C-alpha positions in Angstrom: 13.0 -16.0 20.8 13.1 -12.4 19.4 10.0 -13.1 17.2 8.1 -14.5 20.2 8.9 -11.4 22.2 7.8 -9.1 19.5 4.5 -11.0 19.1 4.0 -11.0 22.8 4.6 -7.2 23.0 2.2 -6.6 20.1 -0.4 -8.7 21.9 0.1 -6.7 25.1 -0.3 -3.4 23.2 -3.5 -4.7 21.4 -4.8 -6.0 24.7 -4.1 -2.8 26.4 -5.8 -0.8 23.7 -8.9 -3.1 23.9 -9.0 -2.7 27.6 -8.5 1.1 27.4 -12.2 1.8 27.4 -12.6 -0.2 30.5 -9.8 1.7 32.3 -11.0 5.2 31.3 -12.9 6.9 34.2 -16.6 6.6 34.0 -18.3 9.7 32.7 -21.0 11.1 35.1 -23.5 13.5 33.5 -23.5 17.1 34.7 -27.3 16.6 35.2 -29.5 13.5 35.1 -30.3 12.5 31.6 -34.0 13.0 32.3 -33.3 16.6 33.3 -31.1 17.5 30.3 -32.2 20.2 27.9 -31.2 19.7 24.3 -30.7 23.2 22.8 -28.4 24.1 19.9 -28.3 26.2 16.8 -27.3 25.2 13.2 -28.2 25.7 9.6 -26.7 29.2 10.0 -26.5 31.5 6.9 -26.1 35.3 6.5 -29.8 35.8 7.2 -31.2 32.6 8.8 -30.7 29.9 11.4 -32.4 26.9 12.9 -32.7 26.2 16.7 -33.8 22.8 18.0 -34.9 22.3 21.5 -36.0 19.3 23.6 -36.9 20.4 27.1 -36.9 17.9 30.0 -40.7 18.5 30.5 -43.5 18.6 28.0 -42.9 21.0 25.1 -46.5 22.4 25.1 -46.4 26.2 25.2 -42.7 26.4 24.6 -41.4 29.3 22.5 -38.0 30.8 21.8 -36.7 34.2 22.8 -34.2 35.8 20.5 -32.1 38.9 21.4 -29.1 40.7 19.8 -28.0 42.5 23.0 -28.0 39.7 25.5 -29.9 41.8 28.0 -33.3 40.3 27.2 -35.1 43.6 27.7 -37.1 43.4 24.5 -36.6 39.9 22.9 -38.2 38.7 19.8 -40.5 35.7 20.6 -40.6 33.0 18.0 -43.1 30.1 17.7 -41.8 26.6 16.9 -43.1 23.5 15.2 -42.9 19.9 16.3 -41.6 17.3 13.8 -44.3 14.8 12.8 -42.5 12.0 14.6 -41.9 13.7 18.0 -44.1 16.1 19.8 -41.5 16.6 22.6 -39.1 18.5 20.3 -39.5 22.0 18.9 -37.8 23.4 15.7 -37.5 27.2 15.5 -36.7 28.7 12.1 -35.2 32.2 12.3 -35.5 34.3 9.2 -34.7 37.8 8.2 -31.6 38.0 10.4 -28.9 40.7 9.9 -25.5 39.5 8.4 -22.5 39.2 10.7 -24.6 39.8 13.9 -24.5 37.9 17.2 -27.9 36.5 18.2 -28.7 35.1 21.7 -31.5 32.6 22.1 -33.2 31.0 25.1 -36.4 29.0 25.8 -39.5 31.1 26.6 -42.5 29.8 28.5 -45.2 31.5 30.5 -43.7 34.9 30.0 -40.3 33.9 31.4 -37.0 33.7 29.5 -34.8 30.8 30.7 -31.4 32.6 30.6 -29.7 29.9 32.5 -29.5 27.8 29.3 -29.1 30.5 26.7 -27.1 30.1 23.6 -25.6 32.3 20.9 -24.4 32.2 17.3 -23.2 34.8 14.8 -24.7 35.0 11.3 -22.3 34.8 8.4 -21.4 37.9 6.3 -23.1 38.3 3.0 -19.8 39.3 1.4 -16.4 37.7 1.6 -15.1 37.6 5.2 -12.6 35.9 7.4 -13.8 33.3 9.9 -12.7 30.3 12.1 -14.0 26.8 11.9 -13.2 24.2 14.6 -13.5 20.6 13.5 -13.1 17.2 15.1 -14.8 13.9 16.0 -15.1 11.1 18.5 -16.0 11.3 22.1 -17.5 8.9 24.6 -21.2 9.4 25.2 -21.7 12.4 27.4 -17.9 13.0 27.8 -17.0 15.9 30.0 -13.5 16.2 28.7 -11.9 19.7 29.2 -11.1 19.7 25.4 -14.6 21.0 24.8 -13.9 24.0 26.9 -10.7 24.6 25.0 -12.7 24.5 21.7 -15.2 27.0 23.0 -12.5 29.4 24.2 -11.0 29.3 20.7 -14.2 31.1 19.6 -15.0 29.4 16.3 -17.6 30.9 14.1 -18.6 27.3 13.1 -18.2 24.0 14.9 -18.0 21.1 12.5 -18.6 17.8 14.1 -17.4 15.0 11.9 -19.0 12.0 13.6 -19.2 9.7 16.6 -21.1 12.3 18.7 -21.7 9.3 21.0 -20.6 5.7 21.2 -24.0 4.0 21.9 -23.5 1.6 18.9 -27.3 1.1 18.7 -28.2 -2.0 16.8 -32.0 -2.0 16.9 -34.7 0.2 15.3 -35.5 1.8 18.6 -36.3 5.6 18.5 -36.1 5.9 22.3 -32.4 4.6 22.2 -31.4 7.2 19.6 -33.3 10.0 21.4 -31.8 9.2 24.7 -28.3 9.2 23.2 -28.7 12.8 22.1 -30.0 13.7 25.6 -27.0 12.0 27.2 -24.7 14.1 25.1 -26.4 17.3 26.2 -26.3 16.2 29.8 -22.6 16.9 29.6 -22.0 20.5 30.8 -18.8 21.1 28.7 -20.4 19.8 25.5 -23.7 21.6 26.1 -21.9 24.9 26.6 -19.8 24.4 23.5 -22.9 23.6 21.4 -24.6 26.7 22.7 -21.7 29.0 22.0 -21.6 28.9 18.2 -23.1 27.6 15.0 -23.1 23.8 14.5 -22.8 21.5 11.5 -22.8 17.8 12.2 -22.4 14.6 10.1 -22.5 11.2 11.8 -20.1 8.3 11.5 -20.6 4.7 12.6 -20.9 4.7 16.4 -23.6 7.4 16.4 -25.4 5.9 13.4 -25.3 2.2 14.3 -22.8 -0.5 15.4 -19.1 -0.3 14.8 -18.2 -0.1 11.0 -21.9 0.3 10.1 -23.2 0.1 6.6 -26.7 0.5 5.1 -27.6 -2.8 6.6 -27.5 -1.3 10.2 -30.7 -2.5 11.9 -31.6 1.0 13.1 -30.8 2.9 9.9 -34.3 4.2 9.2 -34.8 5.3 12.8 -31.3 6.9 13.0 -32.2 9.0 10.0 -35.6 9.9 11.5 -34.2 10.9 14.9 -31.3 13.0 13.3 -34.0 15.0 11.6 -35.8 15.4 14.9 -32.9 16.5 17.1 -30.2 18.1 14.9 -30.3 21.7 13.6 -29.1 20.8 10.2 -28.8 22.5 6.8 -31.4 21.5 4.1 -30.9 17.8 3.4 -30.5 16.8 -0.3 -33.2 14.1 0.1 -35.8 15.6 2.4 -37.7 12.4 3.0 -37.9 11.3 6.6 -35.9 8.1 6.1 -33.2 8.9 3.6 -29.4 9.7 3.9 -28.5 13.0 5.5 -26.0 14.6 3.1 -26.1 18.4 2.9 -24.1 21.4 1.7 -23.7 25.0 2.9 -21.6 28.1 2.2 -19.5 30.2 4.6 -18.1 33.3 2.9 -16.4 32.0 -0.2 -16.0 28.4 1.2 -18.4 25.8 0.0 -18.8 22.8 2.4 -20.1 19.4 1.3 -21.0 16.9 4.0 -21.4 13.4 2.8 -23.2 10.6 4.6 -20.9 7.6 4.2 -23.0 5.2 6.2 -26.6 5.2 5.0 -26.0 4.1 1.5 -22.8 2.1 2.1 -22.2 -1.5 1.3 -20.3 -3.8 3.8 -16.6 -3.4 4.1 -16.1 -7.0 2.9 -18.3 -6.8 -0.2 -16.6 -7.4 -3.6 -14.7 -4.3 -4.7 -16.7 -4.0 -8.0 -20.0 -3.8 -6.0 -18.7 -1.6 -3.2 -19.9 2.0 -2.6 -19.7 4.4 0.3 -22.0 7.0 -1.2 -24.6 5.1 -3.2 -25.6 6.2 -6.7 -27.9 9.1 -5.8 -25.6 10.7 -3.3 -22.6 10.3 -5.7 -24.5 12.0 -8.5 -25.4 14.8 -6.1 -21.7 15.1 -4.9 -20.4 15.3 -8.5 -23.0 18.0 -9.3 -22.0 20.0 -6.3 -18.3 19.9 -7.3 -19.1 20.9 -10.9 -21.3 23.8 -9.7 -18.8 25.0 -7.1 -15.8 24.9 -9.5 -16.4 28.3 -11.1 -17.8 30.0 -8.0 -15.8 29.1 -4.9 -12.1 29.2 -4.4 -12.3 26.6 -1.6 -14.4 23.5 -1.5 -14.3 21.6 1.8 -15.4 18.0 1.6 -16.5 16.5 4.9 -15.6 12.8 4.7 -16.2 11.0 8.0 -13.5 8.3 7.2 -9.9 8.5 5.9 -9.2 8.9 2.2 -5.5 7.9 2.0 -4.7 4.2 2.4 -3.6 1.2 0.5 -6.1 -0.2 -2.0 -7.8 -3.4 -1.1 -7.6 -3.0 2.7 -10.9 -3.9 4.2 -10.4 -1.5 7.1 -13.0 1.1 7.6 -11.7 3.7 5.1 -11.6 4.6 1.4 -8.8 2.1 0.8 -11.3 -0.7 1.1 -13.5 1.1 -1.5 -10.7 1.6 -4.0 -12.9 1.4 -7.2 -15.2 4.1 -6.0 -12.3 6.2 -4.7 -10.6 5.9 -8.2 -13.9 6.9 -9.8 -14.3 10.0 -7.7 -10.6 11.0 -8.0 -10.8 10.7 -11.7 -13.9 12.9 -11.8 -12.2 15.5 -9.6 -9.2 15.5 -12.1 -11.5 15.6 -15.1 -13.2 18.8 -14.1 -10.1 20.4 -12.8 -11.3 21.0 -9.2 -8.5 19.4 -7.2 -6.7 22.8 -6.7 -9.8 24.1 -4.9 -10.6 20.9 -2.8 -9.7 20.0 0.7 -11.0 17.0 2.6 -11.9 17.3 6.3 -12.0 13.9 8.1 -12.5 12.2 11.4 -12.9 8.6 12.5 -9.2 7.8 13.2 -8.3 9.0 16.6 -5.4 11.2 15.3 -4.6 14.6 14.0 -2.8 14.5 10.7 -2.5 16.4 7.4 -1.4 15.6 3.9 -0.6 18.5 1.6 -1.7 16.5 -1.5 1.4 14.5 -1.9 -0.3 11.1 -1.2 -4.0 11.8 -2.0 -4.1 11.4 -5.8 -5.9 8.2 -6.9 -7.3 9.1 -10.3 -6.6 7.2 -13.5 -3.4 8.5 -15.1 -1.4 11.4 -13.6 -4.0 12.7 -11.1 -3.7 15.7 -8.8 -3.7 15.4 -5.0 -5.6 17.7 -2.7 -5.0 18.4 1.1 -6.5 16.0 3.5 -7.0 17.0 7.2 -7.7 14.7 10.0 -9.2 15.9 13.3 -9.8 13.5 16.2 -10.3 12.4 18.8 -12.0 14.8 21.2 -11.8 12.3 23.9 -10.9 8.7 22.9 -7.7 6.7 23.0 -5.4 7.1 20.0 -5.5 5.2 16.8 -4.0 5.5 13.3 -5.7 4.7 10.0 -4.4 5.1 6.4 -1.5 7.2 5.4 1.2 8.2 4.8 0.7 11.9 5.7 3.1 14.8 5.3 2.3 16.1 8.8 1.8 13.4 11.5 -0.1 11.3 12.2 -0.4 12.4 15.9 -2.6 9.8 17.6 -4.0 10.6 21.1 -1.2 9.4 23.4 -1.9 6.0 24.9 -2.7 6.0 28.6 -3.4 2.8 30.5 -5.4 4.7 33.2 -7.2 8.0 33.2 -8.5 10.3 30.5 -6.7 10.5 27.2 -5.7 13.9 25.9 -8.2 15.7 23.6 -7.5 16.8 20.0 -9.1 18.9 17.3 -8.2 21.2 14.4 -8.7 24.9 13.8 -9.3 26.0 10.3 -8.7 29.8 9.9 -9.9 31.4 6.7 -8.5 34.8 5.7 -10.5 36.5 3.1 -10.4 40.2 2.4 -12.3 40.0 -0.8 -9.3 39.9 -3.0 -8.1 37.5 -5.6 -7.2 34.6 -3.2 -8.4 33.0 0.0 -5.8 31.8 2.4 -6.5 29.0 4.9 -4.4 27.8 7.8 -5.0 24.5 9.6 -3.6 24.0 13.1 -3.7 20.7 14.8 -4.4 21.1 18.5 -4.0 18.8 21.6 -5.3 19.5 25.0 -2.8 17.8 27.4 -4.8 16.6 30.4 -1.7 16.3 32.7 -0.4 19.8 32.1 -3.8 21.4 31.3 -2.2 23.1 28.3 -3.3 23.5 24.7 -0.4 22.8 22.4 0.0 22.9 18.6 0.9 19.7 16.7 1.2 21.2 13.2 0.4 24.3 11.3 0.0 24.4 7.5 -1.3 27.0 5.1 -2.4 27.3 1.5 -3.8 30.2 -0.5 -6.5 29.4 -3.1 -7.0 31.6 -6.1 -10.4 32.9 -6.8 -12.0 31.4 -9.9 -12.1 34.0 -12.8 
């Protein structure tokens, strides 16, 4: 009788979780999707940036106004270019910028600056400097959750989105579907204001790349890659071809960030372990080169992995435990070049905030060395847990049968005065909808010595 009760309770919990999406309140866009303006900045360095715009009307004659004062009395006017695959979008490449300076940008047409939708970002310093990065993942398409306002008020220098920007689960090679998904996200006032308040770096996961648990066999893979290049202000992509994976790297101060695309070259979760890969051979070779080059130059190497690293080998769940042979290969390589003490993984996917201090993350052959693993999700989705164990957490979004879930993210504060070490603090945050409070779930710090 006890066993029956436990099974029944488990079924109720699973059923409630499955029904949760149906019981969440419907998200209404702040503006109609056809009236939404896509406008955000990324690819920021100490002297350059990229702004991408998609206005609700024809882009003919559209230019960009750029100003350092925010008064728009004498803005710099920049011409843009249209990607070959979409004449409704404009890319604006900003060069010759001054380090550690705030730049305001707005659309410009017919001699008028559209200050109602202006954005801003701050260039990075050309020397070592302290900065804040906000990171997280997973929100319903066009979510207007107040967590996005909380992230904006935290004033990050960089907003790192680790996937599931939307949950359209597009399973067809339809450019219009992918383009509309981006516009639905920007039709959310809270998200649009966050995107326009800072510099962006974004790597997709399954729901914004294709169907749930997507691999390289996703029907819309080529189109997803094409539209990402159209709409996202990304850093230079390692393979620049229009329909190739979107992995990329960038530097903030003395932190090197590697963003890996774990969908475009990935085999199915249920493929034989000997044949499985998340990265594919080309991306894996690039990743290893990046680690080797960063080892003697950067005290901190942040690896953006959209799915969890820690988990039992052989599990076919959507994380590295189901790709144990490749995980072992990468961990062994990390150990062989001695870079584990500089490495930290930043991850999304699982709807939880968690951190492992390196106790459980060593998977190399022999006596390997673990590295910190940080999970940051979900912005606005019901809670879930993947992988583990972790030394801090996990803290899944609390389950609610009705209404909005809470919202979660992580702040990564880098303290760097140019000395012999860089100290980083990660703070797990939860925005409690019921109390309208932002609370801390954990705080953990590590100092990384500067390579000689």
